[in-house]
Structures are given as structure tokens and as C-alpha cells.
N, C-alpha and C positions, 0 to 999 in steps of 0.2 A: 432784646439787649442790643445796645449800639455796638458798632464795630470797635473792637478793642485794640486794633493793631497799632503798636508803637514802632515807629520807624527808627532806624539808626540815624547817625548824622548824615547830612547830605554828602553824597559821594561824587568825587571828581577824579578823573584819570588824566594824566599828562605825561608827555615825554620830556618835559623840562627837568633837568637835573636838580637834585635837592639843593645844591649850592646856589641855584639861581631863582629859587621859588620865593615869591612874596607871600609868606605865611607867618603865623605867630609862633609856632613851635614846630621844629623838626625832631622826630624821634628816631634814634639810632641805637646800636648795640655795641657792647664791648665785653670781652671775656678775659680769661687768664690762660697762659700757657702752662706747661707742666712744671715750670719753675716758679709759678705764681706771678709772673710779670704780666702787665697789662697788654692786651691784644685788642686793637680796634678792628671791628668788622668793616667790610668794604664800604658801607654807607658812611660810617664814621671816618674812615680814612680819607674819603673824598672831601669831607668838610675840613678835616685837619689839613689836607694839602692846600685847599683853597684859602685857608686862613694862616698859611705860613707856619703850621705846627702849633697854633694857639690852643686847639682843642686838647691835644695830648698834654701839652704843657700845663694847662689848667687842671686837668684830671690828676696828673702826677703831683702837682703842687698841693692839691687838696687831699691827696692820699686816697683816691677813689679805688676801692678794692674789687669792683665789678662782680660782687656776689650775685647769685641768682635773684633777678627782679629788683635789685638795689637800683636806686635812681639818683641822678645828679643833674640839676639844671646848670647850664653853662651859657652865659651871655657873651656873644662874640661881636664886638663893635665893628661896624663897617660892612655887615652882611645884610642881605635882603630879608632875612628872617629874624624874628625877635629873640629866639632862644633855641638852644639845643637841649633836648632831654636825652641823656645817655642812660640806657637800661642794661644792667648786667646779665650775662648768661652764665657766668662762673665757669666751672669745668664740667658740671653735670650735663649740660646740654650737648657737649661735644663727645661724651662717652658713649660707646655703642651699647646696645642692649635690645632685647626683643620688644619691649614696650616703649622704647625711646620715642618713636614717632608719635605715640599717643599721649605722652606725658609732658615732656619739656623739650621744646625746640626754640629756635630764635623767634619764630612767629609768636610763640606764647609770651616771650619777654616783651616784644613790641606791643602786643595786645595789653599786657599788664601796664605798660607805660601810657598807652592811649586811654585806658580805662579810667585813669585818675585825672584826666584833663577835662575841663569844662570851658565852654565858650571858645570863640576864636576859630582860626583855621589851623589844622594839624596836618603835617605831611609825613609820609612814610615811604621809604623806597621798597618797591615790590620785588625787584630783582632785575637781572639782565633780560630775562624773558618774563612774560606774564605768568605769575604764580597765583592761580585762583584760590588755593587753600590759604595762602598767607593773606591775600586780600580779604577773604571771607572772615578769617579769624580776627584780623585787626578791625574790620568794619563792625563785627558783632560786639567788640569790646566797647563800642560807643552806645550800646543799647541801655536805655533807662526805662523802668516801669514807672510812669508818671501819671497814671490815671487818677490817683488820689492826692499826690503831693508833687510839687515841681522838683524834678531832679535834672538839672541842666546837663546837657551833653555838648561835645564840640559842635560848633555851628557847621563846620565843613571838614570832611576828611579828604585829603588830597593824596592820591596814590601815584607815585612817580615810577615810571618804567621806561625801559629803552625802546620798547615797541608798543604802540597804542593797541590795546585789545580791540577786537572787532565787535560789532554791535551784538552779535549772537552771544559772545562770551559775557558781555556786560548784562544782557538780558537774563542769562543763566544765573549770574551772580545775584542780580536783583531779586529774582524769584526765590532763590535759596535763602537769602537774607529775610525775605518776607515770611517764608515758611517757619524759619527758626524763631523769628520774633513773634509770630502768631502763637507758636507752642509755648514760648516763655510767658506771653501775656495770659493765655488761658490758664496755665498753671498758677500764675501769680494772682489771679482774681480770687478774692475771698470766697469761701464755700457758699456763703449766703447769696452771692451775686451770680453763681453759675450752677444752681441746682439743675436737675435733669431737664426741665422744660426750657429754662433759659439757655442751657448749653445746646440743646437741640436746635433752638432758634438761631443761635450763633453759627452752628455748622451749616444750617440752611443758607444763611446769608453769605458766609465765606465761600461755600461751594458754588453759589450762583455767580459770585465775582470771578471765581477761578475756572469756570466752565466745567464744573464737576457735578455729576448727577447725584442727588441726595434723596434718600427715602427714610422716613422715620417710622419705626414700629412702635406703636403705643403699647401701654400696659395691657389693654384689652387684646391687642394683637398677640402679645406674648403669652397671655393666659390661654388664648385660643390655640396657640401653637404648642402648648404644654411645656413652656420654658420655665419650669418651677424654680430653677436655681436663681436666676436674676430677679424674678418676681419676688421670691422670698427675701433676698438681700434688701430690696427696696421697700418692703411692706411696712417698715417702721417709720418711713418718711411721709410727710404730707404730700410730697411729689413722687408718685410711683416711678418705677424704672422705665427706661426706654432703650431701644437699640437703634442706632443710626447707621445706615449703609451709605458709604460714599464711593462713587466709581468714577475714575478718570480713564476714559477709553483710549486705548491705543488703536492699532490697525487690525486687532483681533487675530493676527496670525499666530503669535506665540501664546501659550497658556498664560493666564494672569498671575500676578503676585497678589496674594490675599493676606492682609494684615488684620489682626484682631486685637483691639486695644482696650485695656482696662480703664474705664472712665468713672471711678468713684469720686464724685465731685466733692464729697467730704466723707471721711471715714473715722467715726468715733469708736468703732469696734463692735457696735451693737450691744447686746446683753453682756458680752465679754468686753466691757468698757476698757479702752486703752488707758494706761497709767502714765504714758510719756508721749511727748511729741504732738499732743493734741493741737497745739497752736500751729503746727505745720501740716495738718492733715488735709488741707486743700490741695496738697501735692499729689494725692493718690489717683490722679488722672494723667500723670506724666506719660504713661504708655499710650493712652489715647491721643494725647497731644502730639507725640512723635508720629503716630500713624497718620493723623489728619494732616500734619505738616507735609509729610511725604506725598500724600494724595493731592493736596492743593498744588504742590509743585508740578506733579504729573499732569494736572489739569491745565495749568498755565503754560507748561512746556511739554506738550504731548510727546510720548515715546512710542516705539513699536508695541511695547507690552502694556496691556491694561493693568492698572493698579487699583485695587479695591480695599477699602477698610470697613470693618464692622466694629462699631464703637459701642461698648456696653456702658450705659449711663445709669448710675444709681447713687443713692445717698444712704450710707449705713449708719443709722443713729438709733438711740434707745428710746422707745415709746411703748405705749400700751399695746400697740399692734406689731411690735418687732418680732421677727422670727426668733426662735428659742433654741438653746442647746438641747439636743435630744430630738428635735424635729427631724422628720424624714421628708426630703424634697424629691419630687420626681422631675428629672431633667428632660430637656427636649428630646434627647435620643432614647429615652425610656429608662435610663439608669436611675436607680434609687440611691440617694446620698444621705447618710446620717450626719447631722450637723453636730460635730464634736466641739466646734468653737465658732462663734458668730464672727470673730475677727479674721477668720480664714475665708473671707467673703469674695475676694477678687477672683479666685479660681472658679467659684460657682458661676459668677457673671460671665467670665471668659469662656467657660465650657459651653454654656448655652449659646453664646454668640458664635462660637466656632462651629457648633453643631448646626445652627441655623444657616450658616454660610454655605454648608454642603459643598465644600471646595475640593472634591476628590480629583478633579481634573486640573488643579492649579499647578503652576510651576513650582510654587512653594507656599506653605502656610506658616505664618509666624504669629505667635501670641506675644504681645509686648506689654509689659506691666511693671509698675512699682509694686512688686508682689510681696517680697519678704525682707524682714530685717536681717535674716540670715545671709543674704547676699552681701549686705554691707559689712556684717561681722567677718565674712570670709575674705572679701576682696577690697574692703575699704570704701570710701565714699566716691571715688572717681572712676571706678571700673565696673562695668556691667557683667552679669553672669549669663553665659550661654549654656543652655541645656538642650541637647539633641543627640539622638542615636544616629543621625545621618551625617557621615563624614564629609560628603561633598557639599552639602548645604552649610555645614559649620564652617568649612574653609571659605566658601563664598562670602559668608557674613563677616568672618574675620578679615578677609581681604577688603571688603567694602568699608569696614570700620577703620582699617589702617589708612585707606585712601581719604576718608573723611576726617581723620585725626581724632577718632574716639576710641577709648580703651575698652576692650572686652576680653574675657577669659572663659575658656570652656571648662565646665564642671563635669565630674564623673557621672556616668550613666550606669548604675548598678541595680540589680534586681531587688535588693533588700529594702530600698527606699519605697518601692511600690508595695512590697509585702506589708509594710507597716501601716498601710491605709485600710487594712481589713476592718470590717464592721460586723457585729453580731446580729444586727437588726436590718441591715440594708446591703446593697451590692458593694458599697464602698463608703468610707468615712471621708470627711473633708479635711481631716488633720491626722497625720501619722506621727512618727517618732519626732521627738523634740529637736534632735540634732539634725543638721543638714536640711533644714526646711526648704531651702531654695531647690534642692534636688527632689525632695518629697512633693512639693507643689507641682513641679514639672511632671512628675510621674502621674499625679492626679489628672493633669491636663492632657497627658498623652492618651488617656482612655477615651477622650472625646475628639481626638484628631481624626481627620478624614482618611479613609483608606485610599491609597493610590496617589497621595501627594507627599513630597518631602515636608517634614514638620520640624520646627525649632521654636523653643521658648526663650525669650530675652527678658531677663529680670534686671531692670535698670533702677532699682530702688535707691541706690547710692547716687549715681551721677545725674539723675533727672532733676534733683533739687539740692541746692547748696544751702545747708542750714547755717554755715559759718560766714566769714567775711569773703569778699571777692578774692579770687586768686587767678593769676596768669590770664587775665582778661575774661574770666568766667564770673558772671554776676552772682550776688546773693539771690536766693529764691530760685525760681524756675530757670533752668539752663537751656532748654530746647534740645537736650541730649537725645540722640537717636534719630532725629530728623534727617541729618546729612548721611548717616550710615544707610538708612532705608532708601534714600534717593539713589545712593551709589549702588545698592543691591539691585534695585529695579533695572539699572543699566547693565549690570554684570551677570545676571542669571542667564 
């Protein structure tokens, strides 16, 4: 498979003020005060001052309300730039709240404005000091998946800041953008273009470019290792399952961070055929994409801590050789599992990969997956579910997510979820009570977590793939969600 990496718009940084830039469009923001009056943000005020109040006068004359993400183009004769795009932040972005940082802020409004622009040179004010999260959010808004059809992006994104960021900061930004774009691309590829063999080849190629060690476990290797869970999941496909291990080495002083990603390259549900969202089921490797993106960044930008990912690749489809409901699978760690539902396949693949990783000495082990529709039903499509009994690790992940601007929420850890997984014919069933499936699935996985390492499961079924229209700079399709949080976690553990 050829390299699929889609780059964002060409990025340039400058200390030239917005008011003096020779660009096609300058993007600024405006909001509302408590009385509903228009309030220009600092970037918009600078332009208004430079044009003798023309920007504010035009907005007021056209009765611009500055509602969230509302947009208004304003042409200002006599300036060096072609137009100003004003994007509203309303009142919501200014109101405090626990999830505010991960839902709507000025950077999201700027990203929403930039996302709708095509061609030309677009400029945004980063802030008085270099704001890497704002720069990253706005740059990612220029992403387009154009492997199959042309989707023009801005030709250049110009970031104006009072202080020029150093080379290290720019290299960090570039690597993070590349990792998120890779994750988006891999998720966006059609299922037929990224079956397990092709995906394994892609990871070998990307790993080599990033300085990451990659090892592929073939189906024969998995059979020999007794990994009956992932082998069973993939046996209905013409391309059997694989597990790919990627390692970005640090200096080996601290224990490693081990990530285990669900890589169902297409999930039709098996014998328990899905009845909805089949057209979107290329998304079911969003967890694997997040893990790989984080490891590729660690390879390009080595840290003290080694970061390792175990990627469970399989295709869950219906055929004469598919695994069946009622089958009993013997997992790598010896546990027998009754298949109550073939569409609860991700936990089988993840459990074997986690057991093979044998990461008892790790700083932390995370399973990352688009695992359950229950997580979407509980938290909506823009927030991931955290399931862990470890308070310290949960706090570390929540802090990393906040720093990355990604929304997560901790779910309850209660014994009766695990009790519902009882089987009459095996050690455990792969499906328990119908309610609270995000927690039930996490309890299944907990049985296979290594002894001696903090463990957490991240269910990103909602935010990893946007089935609707773009919002706040987030594209339709693969979002690359989770990459930045995992990068932050590796630095914060």
C-alpha cells in the first residue's frame, strides 16, 4: 500500500502583525457580552483599530450576532489582506464548566472558520505567546482526505505571533500534525483498501520512516501462541488476523507505556450481522490509529519513556468459515470464552493482544478502541469513555486529555458488570448484560490485564469518527481523536 499521509496546508509562522500581512483572508473572532452586545476579540480589535473602526461598523451595520461558529466575510479597502472572516464565539465559549476546555473555545471557532476556506493564504493570530494547542487545532482544520477525490485546502496557513517559536517547538508541532493526519487517513481508507495484510504493510512503512521498530505476528504465529480470540474473529475473512507490535524506544530508564489498539479494518458483525452503520464500519480501527499515531510521534521525537503499541488487525465478516455464536475460544492466557455474540469481537482481539504483550512491568497499559455503541449512547459522539479502577492513572489520562483538548469522562466501575459475563459452558462469555455495555466490555478486558501494571480502557467509539457534518474544525470521517491525548500521557506519566 502506498503512503497515505495527507498533509495539512503549508504552515508558516511570522511575527508580522495581522494588520500588516499580505494574505488573502485573515480569520478573527467576536463574541457577545452579558447584555448581548458585540465584543471583538483582541485580534479583531487590532484590525478594527487599524481601519479606523471600519470592521466594527460593518458588523453592526449588517447586524452580525456573533453566535457560535457564525461567520461573516468583511472586505476592508486599503488593507494588505483581501478580506476578514469573523467567526462568532457567542457566550458559550466564555462560560466556565468542567468540560469547557475540551468542547468549545476560541481556538475551535477559529478552526471552524479556517475549515471552510479553500485556496489562497489564510492568516490567524496565535496569541501574545506561542500557543501550540491553538496552532495545532487550527492547522488540523485544513486537513482534507483527498486520496480519491480532490478536496482543496488553503494553500498556506500563516500563524502570526509576537514571538517566533523556536525550531524545536515547530518540529514538535509538525510531528503531532503528521501523527493525527496519519490516524485520520488510516481510518478514512475504505475497508477493502486496508485489510489486515495491507494495514500491516502500511505500519511497516510508516514505522520505518519514523524510526520505530515494527514486528508483525502472522496468523501462524498467533495460532502457535494459542491466541484463539483474535484468530477466531478473523477466520471468516480471506485475510487472516495479524498483530503488529510497534516500539519507539526511549532511554529505557522509566518503564514503558504500553498501548493496545483495536484494529478491526472492517466490522460487519460476523454471524450477528450489523443492521446499522455498515457504511461506516471502516471506522472500527480508530483505536489502533490513535495508538499508532502516538508511537510514530515518539519515534520521530524520542522521549525518556519507551512507547509501545500492540495492534490487533482483523476483519470481522460473514462467510462459510466465520466463527459462530456458541463457539468456545481458548485465549492466549488460557481462558475459555463462550461466543455469545460475534459482534462483540473487539474485546476478543484486544484481550489476546494485551495478553501477548505481557506488560506486567509497564508504567501503564491502555486498551484503546472504538468498542461499544453504549459509549456513544451514554456520552454522545464527542466524548470518550474511560473505564479503570486505578484512580491515579485515570487522573493522568484526564489531565492529558485536557491538555490535548480532547473530551473524556470516567464511567463507573461496579462488580455487577463483571458478574453478568458468566457462562455455563466456559470461563466467561464475551457478552454480558445489555445495559452499560461500555462498562461490561471493560470488565471483560480487565480479566486479561497484566498483573503489576496500572490498567485503563479507553472507549472512543464516538469521537474517533464523525458520521455527520464537520464541526468546530473537526472533519467528517476519521478525526484522529486520541492521538494527542496519548502523546501527552507519555510525557506526563
